[in-house]
N, C-alpha and C positions, 0 to 999 in steps of 0.2 A: 678481445678487441683492444687495440692500443689507444693511447691518449689522443694522438692526432686524429684518428678516425672519430672518436667520441666528440672531439672539438668541432670537426667538420659537420657532423650530424646536428650538433647543437646550433651552429650558426645557420645551417640550412632551414631548420625548423623555425628559428628566430625570425629570419627574413620572410618566410612564408606567412607567419602570423602577422608580422608588421605590415606587409602589403595588404593583407585582408583588412586590417584595422584602418589603414590609411584610405583605401578606396571604398570600403564598405560602410564605415560609420557615418560619413556625411549623408549618404543616401538613406540610411536607416533613420537618422535624426530628422531629415526632411520629411520622410514618409509618415513619421509620428505626428508632425505638425500640419499635415495636409489632409483636408476632408475629401473623401471619395464620393462622387455623386454619379448616378446613372446618366447615360447620354440623353435620354428623354427629358430628364429633369434639367440638364444643362441647356437644352433647346428652349425650355420654358423660361429659364432664368435670363437667357439672351433676349427673349421677347419682352421680359419685364424690365430690361435695362440694367439688371444687377451685375452682369458680367462686365468688368471694367477693362481688363486687358488679358490676352491669352497668347500662348505660343502653341503651335501645332507641329508635332513630330510624326513619325511613321506609325506610332501605336497609341499615343496619348495626347490629350489636350490638357494643358496646365495654365493656371492663371490666377487672377484676383477676383474675389466675389465679395460684394457688399451685402450685408444682412441687416442693415439698419432701416430706419423709416424711409419710405419711398420719396417723401417730399424733399429729402436732402440729397437725392441722387445727383441733381445738376451740380450742386456745390462740390460733391465728392469728385465728380468727373473733372471739374475745373481745377481742383487742387492736384489731381493726378496729371493733368495736362501741363501744369506749371512745373511739377517735379521732373517730368520727362523732358522738358524743354530747357531746363537750367543746366549750367555747366557742372554744378556740384555733383550731379548724379553720374556724370560721364556719359559715355555712349551706352545708354541702358539697353537699347536693342541689341547692340553687339554683346554687351555683358550678359543679357538674358539668353542670347543665342549660344553663348559659351558655357553658361552654368545656370541652371534653373533656380538656384538659390537666390538670384537677384530679385525674384518675386518676394522673397522674404524681406529683403531690404526695403522694397517699395511699400509692403504692408506695414512695416514698422514705422516708416516715415508718415504714411497716411494716418495711421492710428494715433500718432502723436499730435496730429492737427485737428482731430475731431473729438467730440465729447458726447457720450462716453467712448473711450477707446476700445479697441478690440473688435470693431464691427466689420473691418476688412480682413478677410481670411484668405489663405491659399487653398486651392482646390485642384483636383485632377479628375479626369473622366476618360474612359476608354474610347478611343476614336473608332467611329463607324463610317463605312464608305457612304458618304452623303454628298451627291453632286451639288446640292443646293445650300451647303453649309456656308460657303463664302458669300453667296448672295444674301443669305439671312444675316450674316455678320455685318455686311455693308449696309443693309437696310436699317439695322438698329444701332449703328455707329459704334460697333465694338472694335477696339484697337487690337489687331491680331498680326502675328508674324509667324513665319515658318522656322522650324528648328532642326538643324541637322547636326548630329554628333560629330565633334571634331576628330581629326585624324588620330590625335593622341588617345582620346577616349576609346575609339574603335580598336586601336592597337592593344591597349591595356585590357579592356573587358572582353574583346573578341578573340584575342590571340595569346597574349602573354599569360594571363591568369589561368586559362584552361591548360596551357602547356605546363605551367608551374605545378598545377594541381596533379596532373597525371604523372609528371616526373617524380613529384614527391611521393605519391602513392606507390609507384613502382619501386622507388628507393626503399621505402619501408618494407614492402613485400620481400625484396631481395635480401634485406637485412635479416628479416625473420627466418627466411629459408636458410641463411648461412649458419644459424645456431644449430648445435648438435641435437639431433632428434626432433627437429622442427621443420615443417615445410616439405613440399613435394620433392625438392632437389636433394634433400638429405634423408630420403626414405631408406636408402641403403646403409645409413650410418648405424653403428652399434648403439643400443640403448643402455649399455652397461653403466652402472653407477660406480664411481671410483671412491673408495673409502680408504683413508689413511689410518694410522694407529689410533688416533684420538677419537675417531668418529664412531666406532662401534660401542665402546663402553662396556665390552664383555671380555673377560679373561678366562683362562682355563680353570681358575679357582671358582668361577661362577657356574661351572658345569660339573655335575656329579652323576654317579651311577653308571659311568662308562669309562672306567679307568684305562682299559686296554686301548680303546679308541683314542683317548687323549695321548697316550704314549706314542701311538703311531703318528699322530699329527705333530706332537712335540718334536719328533725327530726331523720332520720337514722344516719346522721353525729353526731348529739348531743348524740344519744344513744351510739355510739362507743366511744365518748370522755368522757361522764359522765354516765356510765351504772347504777351507784348506785341510781341516781335520779329516774329512772324508776323501778328498781328492788325493791325499798322500797315500791312501790305501787303494786307490783306483776305483772307489765307489762313485756311482752316479746317482744324482737325485731322482726320485720317481717322477716320471712325466705327468702321471695322473693318479689321483686318489678318488675312489668311488665310495661314497657313504651309503650303506644299505640299512634298511630297517623299517619297521612299521611306522605309521604316522604318529607324531608326537613324542618320539624317542630322543629328539634333540639333534637331528642332523643339521638343520639350519643354524641352531644355536651354537653348535660346535664349529661351524664355518665362521660365524661371527667372532667366536673366541680366537680362532686361528688368525683372523684379520687383526684382532687387537694385540696378539702376541708377536706377530711376525714383524710389524713395523715396516712393511713394504707396500707398494701400491696393490690394492685389492679390488678387482673388478667383479661386481655382483650382477647377475642377470638371470632371469627365468627362462626356461626352455621355450615357453610359449611366445616369448617376445621376439624370437627369430622369425616366426612365421607370419606373413601378411597375405593379403589378397593378391598382391602383384607377384608375378613369376620372377624368380631369381633374387628376391629380396633377402630371403633367409641366408643363402650362400654369401651374398654381399655383406651382410651384417657379421657373419662369422669371420670373413676376411678382414673387415674393418676392426673387429674386436681384437684379433690376434696381432694386427698391425700396430694398434695402439699399445698392446701389451709388450711387443718386442722393443718399442722405443723406450719403455719404462722398466725393462728387465733389470734386476730380478723382480718378479711380481707373481701374483696369484690370481687366477680366474676361477670364479665360483659360478657354476650353472646349476640352479635349483630345478628340480623336476626335469631331469635330462631326458626322461622317457618321452617327453613331448616331441623331441626331434630324433631320438636315437632308437626308434623301434626297428624291429627286425625287417629287413628288406625281402619282400616275397618275389619269387620267380614267376615268369609268365603272366605278369600283371597287365591289365588293360591299360593302354597308353593314357597318361594323364591322371591315373587314379590317385597315386600318392607321389607323383613326380617331384613336386615342389619340396615336400618333406625329405625325400631321398636325396635331392640335390644339396639340401642343407646338411644332411648327415655326411654325404660324401666330402663336402668341403671341410667339415669338422674332422673327419678321419685324416684328410691330407694335412691339415694344420697341426694336428697332434703328432703325427709321425709320417711326414711326407719326405720329399726329396730335399727340402730346405729345413734344417733343424731349428727348433725353437729353444735356444739356449737361455735358461733362467726363467722360463715361463712354466708354471705349474698349474695344471688344470685340476680343480676340485669340483666334484659333482655329487648330487644327492638324488636318490630315487627310492621309492618303496615298491617298484615293480621291476626288479632286475631280470625277471624271466622274459620280458618282452624286448630287452635290449639286443642290438645286433652283435653277433659274435666278434666281428671285426673291431667293434668299439671296446670290447672287454679284454682283448688279448694283451699280453705283456708288451710293453713298448708304447701303449696308449694309456690304459689304466693298469699300472703296475701293481697297485694295491687296492684291495677291496676290504673296507672296514665295516664290520657289522655292528650296528647299534640295536640291540634287542631290548625287550622289556626288562627293566632292572630287577634284580633279586631283592630280598628283604633288606640287606645292608645297603644296597644301592638306593632303594626307596627311602630309607631313613636318611641317607646323605642328601638326597634331593629335597626332602622335606626340610632339612636343616638349612639348605641354601635358600629356599623360598620362604622360610620363616624369618629371615633377616629383615629387620625393620618392622616386625610385627610383635607386639607385646604379648608374650605367652604367660599364662597364669602359672604359679608354682604347682608342681605335680603333673604337668603336661608330659605325656610320654609319647614322643614321636615314634619310638620303636613299636608300641602297640598299634599305632595308626599304620605303620609300615606293614605289620602282620595282617591288618584288616584289608589291605589293598593289593592282593596278589593279582598280577597281570596288568596293573596300572602303569601307564607310560609316564614319562616326565611331565608332559603337558597335563595329564590327568591329575598328577600330584600337585602341580602348581594351581590347578583349578580347585583342588581340595582346600589348600591354604587360603585361597582367595574367598571361597564360599564360606569358610569358617570365620574369616574376618568380617564378611558381610552379615553373617548371622549375629556375631557379637555386636556389631554396630546397630543392627536392627533392635536388639535387646538393650541398647544403651549401656553396654558393658565396656569397661576400659581395658580389658584383657581378654585374650582368646583362651577358653577353657577346653578341657578334654571333651566335654559334652558337645561343644561347638564343632570340634574336629570330627567326632563320631557322627554327628548329624550331617555334616558336609559329605562324609563318605556315603552315608545312606542316600542322600539326595542325588549323588552322582550315579550310584548303583541302580536305584529303583525309581528315581524321579522325585519331584517335590511332593510334600504331603498335600492332599486335597481334602481337608476337613470339611469343606463346604459341600462335598458330595455325601448326602445323607442316604444311607441304605435302610430299607425296611427291615423290620425285626426278623422276618423269614430269611431274607438274603444275608443279613448280618450273621445269623446263626450258621448258615451254610458256609460262609467265608471262614468263620471261627473253626468249624470242624475241618474244613479243607486245610487250613494252615496247621492246625494241631496234628492232622494226619501226616503231613510232611515231616514235622518235628519228631513225632513218635516213631515213624519208620526210620528216620535218620539215626535215632538213638539206638534202635535195636539192630541196625545193620553194622557189622563189625568194621567195615572198611569205609564207612561214610564219614564225611567231615563233621565235627561237632557243631551243634546248634549254638549260635551266638545271640540270636534275637528272633522273636516272633511278633508280628504286628498285623492287625486287621484294619489299619488306617489306609484308605485308598491313596495310592501314589501314582504319579505319572499319568499316562493317557489311558491305560486299561487295567493296571494292577489294583485289585481291591484289597490285597494283603500280600504279605511276603514272609518267607522264613529265611533268615540269613545264616549261612554256614561259612565257617572260616577254618582254614587248615591250621594244624598245630605246628607245622614246620613247612619250609619251602619245598615245593615239589615240582619236578621237571618231567617225570615219567608217570604213566598211569598203567596199572595192571588190569587184567581181565576182570578180576573180582571187584576192583574199585569201580570199573565202568558198570558192572552189573548192579552194584549197590547204588550208584548214581541213578540208574534207570528205575530202580525200585523206589528210591526216595521221590523221584519225579512223579511216579504214579501213586504215591502215598496219599496225596490230597484227593485224587479221584476215587481211590479205594475207600477212604473215610466217608465220602459222600454216599457211595454205593452201599456200604455196610450199615451206616447209621441212619441216613436219611432215606434210603430205599431207592434212590435214583441219582444219576449223575447230571451235571450241568455243563454249560459251555465255558465255565470258568477254568476248566482243566485243559483248554485248547493249547496254550503255550507249553504246558507240562508234557502233553502228548507229543507235540512237535519235537521238543528236545529229546524225549525218550526215543522216538523213532530215528532221529538223526544219529544218536549214540549207538543204537542197535545196528543201523546200517553201516556206521563206521567200523564197528567190530567185525562185520562180515566182509565188507568191501575194501577196507583200508588196512586193518591191522591183522588180518588172517586169524581171527580168534574163533572162527567157527570150525568145529571138527568135521562137519559134513562137507563144507566147501574147501577147507584146507588152506594152506599157505599160498593164497592166490590173490594178487592185488587187482581189484576190479575197478578202482578209481584212482585218480592221480591228483596230486597237488597242483593247482593252476596258478595260485598267487600266494606264496607263503607269507607275505607281509601284509596282506589285505583280507585275512580271514581269521575266524575263531576256530577253536579246536574241533568242533563238530559241525562246521559250516558245510553246506552242500558242495560236493566235489564233482569234477568232470568224470562221468561214468564211461568206462571203456566199452566198446561194442562187445556184446555177448549174445550167444544164441538164445532162443526161446526157452530151451530146457534149463540152461544155467540161470537165466533170469528168473524162472519160476522157482528154482531151488533157493536163490538168494532171497526172494520175497518170502518163501516159506520159512527160512532161517530167521529172518527179521521178525516175522509174526510169532515164531516159536519163542524167541527171546523175550519179546514184549509180553506174551501170554504168561510165561513162567514168572516173570517179575511182577506182573499184575496179581497173579495168584499169591505170590509170596507177600506182597504188600497187604492184600486182604487178610491173609492169615495172621500177620502181625497185628492188624487193627482188631480182628476178631478176638484175639487172645488178651488184648489190653484195652477193652472198651471202657472200663472204669477210669483208667488213667486218661484216656482220650477225652472223656466227658469232663473231667475236672480241669484239664488244660483249656478246653473250649469255654467252660464257664468262666474261668479266670480271664480269658481273653475278652469275653463279652463284657466283663465287669470293668476292666482297666485298659483294654485295647492293645496294650503293649506288654510283652513279657520278656524279661532278661534271661540269660542262660542260667543264672543262679536260681531264679524262681522256678524255671522249668525243671531243674535238677531236684529241687526240694519236693516238688509234686511227685516226681518219679520215685524218690527214696521213701516217701511217706506211703505210697500206695503199691509197693511191691516188696516181696520178700528178698529180692535180689539186692546186692550191696553196691549196685552201680555198675557192675560188669555187664557186658553185652553178650547176649546169646548168639547163637549162629543162625537165627531165623532168616 
């Protein structure tokens, strides 16, 4: 908005307020000094002779009322007669007819002539249709006159002020509708936020654990800053870059870093902001967004969660089903690579569901590059922890490398949460530095939930939990391909966990073998086996262990082809690679009843074999199991070193694992 328009708006508002003050304050002041009386009381006062003078208009009766002693009424009326007959008051009838405030002047003059003053007041009463009113006033000698509002008053109050009010209201509404993203008339305007270099506060140095992705985007920044270097070789800048990866891996953070590094206009918008309840709004917003971008080229457009508008278009759809979303997608496809080229406009998008995107959106010429941001490896996690430890006082001896090894599968957001939780724990304990213990406690809190020491278990249940967790640890120790035990605890955590056994890999692992899966299943069933062998019966505490074991066994058969009976046959497929865990349920392909029966039989066989194997390990090492459970009952938490000491003291083996 330019200065002249702002000045015009200021003057318009100033004059409207001024008119309201000029015409409204006198009436407000007069109403505060006037006593309101009912019409019936007014008739009684007329008969008592206390009404001195009145004017009658179409809706009200106004005048002077004497509230003093009745014996002085004749004297008061005489003084009023003299005042209204002298020249000094002027034509009071005319004055009163023009402005009711003249009663105030009469009251002031009468009160100055009587003692005590203030006995003559102004009053008003609502007029009632009374044919005998004039007769009554004549009978009791009341001075009355009719009042008709002048032409100027009717013009101002009846015409000008209402017009000014509605014109001013309409002006303000039109002004608000003219702002981007506000009002009904601007519903088709883009809601993208424009950020320049100084606005994001994030650089590539603030992003860690995704070096390859940073290199891909750094090339885009370099092209924007030095285009002649690439144009000399005939290279063209990518029209679109799609960031793929699980939630929390830094897609949006990397986009912010790109905005901070590029130094060009950066339009940021979410995919859901294109869609409204009105038909055609999404396509209009796409057109408006690219129109703005073209006028500010070179620039970058970032669409977060693009799967909200870029989903696969189905054929033979019922009319109106997803027509609005598809219109938005069609407009986006045209803007990215249509008849009219977008020179200098780069589209950056992020999603964790690439499998649902339309193939026309993913083809070269629209999204030329697809950059994958996966969960970081150990070195990446350590670098991310170092980034998020800036500004946090770490105690001497803190090893971020150890924390990185304790957090396999953690995303960048998870690691940022670890550092924040550790800082909160240190503050809660009133420590000035974050120690290794705080970081380890933060990792456990995120993995298993917060400790619930207020949940008191009975002695019988507590003993069962101790044997259950000791069973997991013992089976893990004697399974050659299982991850080492790092910690055992019988302190309740989270919503349902009454205890847990923490296992950590010795090195980074990206593949898993058949024997490793079998050992995982055996360890999962170890707690249940310990309950069965030692306590004589199983409990519902093994529910989650049984679910995990079943999912792993079904994955072996249906996904990995690790069943000799079924063979190399994929019976399930990955539906969402970035929104699932390793053994999450998959979409099962259609199969005949005989094959389904064989699959179920193989799953049951694997579970039965590993359950028997776990029970065999428990049966051969009951003494060790009892000592581990007793120590857990005594101190609730056991470290890997304490567990290893018990093993070494109670077995003739030297720490090696057998092949049980």
